[in-house]
C-alpha beads as a LAMMPS data file, in Angstrom:
LAMMPS data file: protein, C-alpha beads

191 atoms
190 bonds

1 atom types
1 bond types

-500.0 500.0 xlo xhi
-500.0 500.0 ylo yhi
-500.0 500.0 zlo zhi

Masses

1 110.0

Atoms # bond

1 1 1 454.858 460.630 294.710
2 1 1 456.150 459.775 291.283
3 1 1 456.685 462.525 288.772
4 1 1 454.680 461.934 285.616
5 1 1 455.629 464.287 282.835
6 1 1 452.669 465.472 280.833
7 1 1 452.659 464.517 277.195
8 1 1 449.982 465.111 274.606
9 1 1 446.394 464.793 275.679
10 1 1 443.964 466.513 278.001
11 1 1 445.987 468.916 280.164
12 1 1 442.908 470.006 282.109
13 1 1 442.186 466.408 283.142
14 1 1 445.867 465.777 283.904
15 1 1 445.836 468.683 286.378
16 1 1 442.615 467.425 287.997
17 1 1 444.050 463.904 288.297
18 1 1 447.265 465.233 289.833
19 1 1 445.259 467.358 292.290
20 1 1 443.162 464.350 293.319
21 1 1 446.368 462.410 293.944
22 1 1 447.763 465.186 296.149
23 1 1 444.451 465.488 298.024
24 1 1 444.436 461.714 298.583
25 1 1 447.923 461.792 300.046
26 1 1 447.984 465.087 301.945
27 1 1 444.589 466.812 301.852
28 1 1 443.350 469.909 300.001
29 1 1 445.689 472.270 301.865
30 1 1 448.663 470.638 300.126
31 1 1 447.450 471.536 296.626
32 1 1 449.516 474.162 294.817
33 1 1 449.048 475.030 291.145
34 1 1 452.806 475.505 290.753
35 1 1 453.553 472.124 292.334
36 1 1 450.947 470.445 290.137
37 1 1 452.505 472.030 287.052
38 1 1 455.924 470.755 288.106
39 1 1 454.495 467.318 288.884
40 1 1 453.026 466.895 285.409
41 1 1 455.866 468.673 283.627
42 1 1 454.200 471.808 282.252
43 1 1 454.823 475.520 282.719
44 1 1 453.694 476.988 286.013
45 1 1 451.127 479.090 284.122
46 1 1 449.402 476.114 282.460
47 1 1 447.109 475.122 285.372
48 1 1 446.154 478.753 285.944
49 1 1 445.211 479.013 282.268
50 1 1 442.579 476.286 282.749
51 1 1 441.364 477.014 286.284
52 1 1 442.399 480.550 287.169
53 1 1 443.279 479.671 290.736
54 1 1 442.946 476.909 293.348
55 1 1 439.283 477.726 293.869
56 1 1 438.688 477.090 290.165
57 1 1 440.635 473.825 290.351
58 1 1 438.752 472.633 293.442
59 1 1 435.479 473.538 291.710
60 1 1 436.485 471.343 288.759
61 1 1 437.436 468.500 291.135
62 1 1 434.090 468.812 292.931
63 1 1 432.177 468.936 289.645
64 1 1 433.890 465.749 288.493
65 1 1 433.193 464.199 291.897
66 1 1 429.479 464.957 291.648
67 1 1 429.413 463.512 288.140
68 1 1 431.085 460.334 289.378
69 1 1 428.670 460.147 292.319
70 1 1 425.704 460.503 289.960
71 1 1 427.135 457.711 287.799
72 1 1 427.527 455.472 290.874
73 1 1 423.953 456.174 291.976
74 1 1 422.760 455.601 288.395
75 1 1 424.075 452.032 288.448
76 1 1 421.658 451.068 291.253
77 1 1 418.885 448.743 290.121
78 1 1 416.089 449.446 290.587
79 1 1 416.927 453.144 290.483
80 1 1 414.533 453.846 293.364
81 1 1 415.980 451.359 295.897
82 1 1 416.867 453.786 298.702
83 1 1 418.850 451.179 300.632
84 1 1 421.070 450.404 297.635
85 1 1 421.314 454.109 296.760
86 1 1 422.587 454.606 300.314
87 1 1 425.173 451.870 299.803
88 1 1 426.262 453.418 296.490
89 1 1 426.632 456.879 298.071
90 1 1 428.744 455.630 300.963
91 1 1 430.749 453.311 298.701
92 1 1 431.528 456.314 296.469
93 1 1 432.787 458.268 299.487
94 1 1 435.005 455.390 300.595
95 1 1 436.371 454.659 297.116
96 1 1 436.815 458.320 296.112
97 1 1 437.673 460.017 299.384
98 1 1 439.653 462.856 297.775
99 1 1 436.668 463.919 295.682
100 1 1 434.334 463.507 298.656
101 1 1 436.588 465.675 300.793
102 1 1 436.396 468.577 298.327
103 1 1 432.788 468.250 297.115
104 1 1 431.263 469.362 300.398
105 1 1 433.679 472.179 301.225
106 1 1 431.957 475.382 300.088
107 1 1 434.907 477.362 301.444
108 1 1 437.075 475.841 298.678
109 1 1 434.646 476.219 295.773
110 1 1 433.007 478.670 293.420
111 1 1 429.586 477.585 294.619
112 1 1 427.716 479.444 291.883
113 1 1 429.693 477.829 289.047
114 1 1 427.033 476.613 286.554
115 1 1 428.745 473.257 285.901
116 1 1 429.101 472.604 289.630
117 1 1 425.477 473.556 290.321
118 1 1 424.252 471.281 287.519
119 1 1 426.412 468.318 288.641
120 1 1 425.415 468.788 292.288
121 1 1 421.715 468.919 291.424
122 1 1 421.961 465.783 289.275
123 1 1 423.516 463.803 292.129
124 1 1 420.910 465.009 294.600
125 1 1 418.116 464.079 292.194
126 1 1 419.561 460.584 291.808
127 1 1 419.519 460.087 295.584
128 1 1 416.151 461.751 296.107
129 1 1 414.333 459.514 293.611
130 1 1 414.843 456.763 296.207
131 1 1 413.192 458.925 298.838
132 1 1 410.259 459.538 296.497
133 1 1 409.750 455.768 296.242
134 1 1 409.120 455.382 299.974
135 1 1 405.507 454.755 300.991
136 1 1 403.702 458.034 301.751
137 1 1 403.618 457.339 305.497
138 1 1 407.434 457.023 305.503
139 1 1 407.974 460.196 303.462
140 1 1 405.880 462.534 305.541
141 1 1 404.426 465.739 304.147
142 1 1 407.606 467.763 303.807
143 1 1 409.596 466.654 300.756
144 1 1 412.567 468.899 301.512
145 1 1 412.837 467.643 305.093
146 1 1 412.570 464.011 303.970
147 1 1 415.179 464.450 301.221
148 1 1 417.617 466.260 303.493
149 1 1 417.125 463.650 306.222
150 1 1 418.027 460.828 303.829
151 1 1 421.014 462.797 302.539
152 1 1 422.136 463.571 306.108
153 1 1 422.022 459.858 306.908
154 1 1 424.156 458.724 303.961
155 1 1 426.566 461.633 304.206
156 1 1 426.925 461.303 307.954
157 1 1 427.389 457.548 307.701
158 1 1 430.081 458.007 305.055
159 1 1 431.882 460.620 307.130
160 1 1 431.758 458.526 310.299
161 1 1 432.985 455.443 308.427
162 1 1 435.874 457.348 306.847
163 1 1 436.885 458.737 310.228
164 1 1 436.775 455.291 311.840
165 1 1 434.188 456.507 314.340
166 1 1 431.580 453.738 313.936
167 1 1 431.561 450.739 316.264
168 1 1 433.147 447.591 314.847
169 1 1 429.859 445.780 315.464
170 1 1 428.323 447.715 312.546
171 1 1 429.633 445.095 310.158
172 1 1 432.742 443.770 308.519
173 1 1 432.227 445.759 305.328
174 1 1 430.922 449.239 304.731
175 1 1 428.282 447.887 302.329
176 1 1 426.857 445.530 304.962
177 1 1 426.911 448.228 307.635
178 1 1 425.070 450.701 305.405
179 1 1 422.499 448.090 304.344
180 1 1 421.663 447.213 307.946
181 1 1 421.331 450.853 309.001
182 1 1 419.459 451.993 305.892
183 1 1 417.087 449.030 306.083
184 1 1 416.337 449.931 309.700
185 1 1 415.701 453.587 308.859
186 1 1 413.893 453.195 305.579
187 1 1 411.826 450.141 306.446
188 1 1 413.254 447.538 304.099
189 1 1 413.234 444.044 305.531
190 1 1 416.061 441.744 304.547
191 1 1 418.938 442.312 302.170

Bonds

1 1 1 2
2 1 2 3
3 1 3 4
4 1 4 5
5 1 5 6
6 1 6 7
7 1 7 8
8 1 8 9
9 1 9 10
10 1 10 11
11 1 11 12
12 1 12 13
13 1 13 14
14 1 14 15
15 1 15 16
16 1 16 17
17 1 17 18
18 1 18 19
19 1 19 20
20 1 20 21
21 1 21 22
22 1 22 23
23 1 23 24
24 1 24 25
25 1 25 26
26 1 26 27
27 1 27 28
28 1 28 29
29 1 29 30
30 1 30 31
31 1 31 32
32 1 32 33
33 1 33 34
34 1 34 35
35 1 35 36
36 1 36 37
37 1 37 38
38 1 38 39
39 1 39 40
40 1 40 41
41 1 41 42
42 1 42 43
43 1 43 44
44 1 44 45
45 1 45 46
46 1 46 47
47 1 47 48
48 1 48 49
49 1 49 50
50 1 50 51
51 1 51 52
52 1 52 53
53 1 53 54
54 1 54 55
55 1 55 56
56 1 56 57
57 1 57 58
58 1 58 59
59 1 59 60
60 1 60 61
61 1 61 62
62 1 62 63
63 1 63 64
64 1 64 65
65 1 65 66
66 1 66 67
67 1 67 68
68 1 68 69
69 1 69 70
70 1 70 71
71 1 71 72
72 1 72 73
73 1 73 74
74 1 74 75
75 1 75 76
76 1 76 77
77 1 77 78
78 1 78 79
79 1 79 80
80 1 80 81
81 1 81 82
82 1 82 83
83 1 83 84
84 1 84 85
85 1 85 86
86 1 86 87
87 1 87 88
88 1 88 89
89 1 89 90
90 1 90 91
91 1 91 92
92 1 92 93
93 1 93 94
94 1 94 95
95 1 95 96
96 1 96 97
97 1 97 98
98 1 98 99
99 1 99 100
100 1 100 101
101 1 101 102
102 1 102 103
103 1 103 104
104 1 104 105
105 1 105 106
106 1 106 107
107 1 107 108
108 1 108 109
109 1 109 110
110 1 110 111
111 1 111 112
112 1 112 113
113 1 113 114
114 1 114 115
115 1 115 116
116 1 116 117
117 1 117 118
118 1 118 119
119 1 119 120
120 1 120 121
121 1 121 122
122 1 122 123
123 1 123 124
124 1 124 125
125 1 125 126
126 1 126 127
127 1 127 128
128 1 128 129
129 1 129 130
130 1 130 131
131 1 131 132
132 1 132 133
133 1 133 134
134 1 134 135
135 1 135 136
136 1 136 137
137 1 137 138
138 1 138 139
139 1 139 140
140 1 140 141
141 1 141 142
142 1 142 143
143 1 143 144
144 1 144 145
145 1 145 146
146 1 146 147
147 1 147 148
148 1 148 149
149 1 149 150
150 1 150 151
151 1 151 152
152 1 152 153
153 1 153 154
154 1 154 155
155 1 155 156
156 1 156 157
157 1 157 158
158 1 158 159
159 1 159 160
160 1 160 161
161 1 161 162
162 1 162 163
163 1 163 164
164 1 164 165
165 1 165 166
166 1 166 167
167 1 167 168
168 1 168 169
169 1 169 170
170 1 170 171
171 1 171 172
172 1 172 173
173 1 173 174
174 1 174 175
175 1 175 176
176 1 176 177
177 1 177 178
178 1 178 179
179 1 179 180
180 1 180 181
181 1 181 182
182 1 182 183
183 1 183 184
184 1 184 185
185 1 185 186
186 1 186 187
187 1 187 188
188 1 188 189
189 1 189 190
190 1 190 191
């Protein structure tokens, strides 16, 4: 870890970035507001001023993670292509593992935080518009069940990939492996 003294700019974002770096290297348990303050060269009280405590910091990290996930899903064209939305979701998890690790840990977060709730709902909506584009016979009659099933697939796939638990025969790249599996599940032929 290299020490990067904080200079002028966005202290709140500097603390989030430093936390993400620590999470990437050592996991959420290694995050300490005092250590982050030392790492970026500010008083030990500065991070607490912005976040209150670690729960507040993790909530900010998760909120930013959901915003980034929504942005990644928003780049899929067409916006309703559930296979490519699946690829984008898993690719986000692989490319931003520290965010992904915190986003789905309610024990670390202020789950009723309005910014977190809004960001979480936006990312779910971006994924679920792909589910809505499935033919009626593929969606079934229960929208919640269908949405959660699609989410469980992409989230589970991402988690299994990150843990190295999928068979090597799934594909050389995560994108190819997700496309094959999502196409099988969601009925898209070819890729």
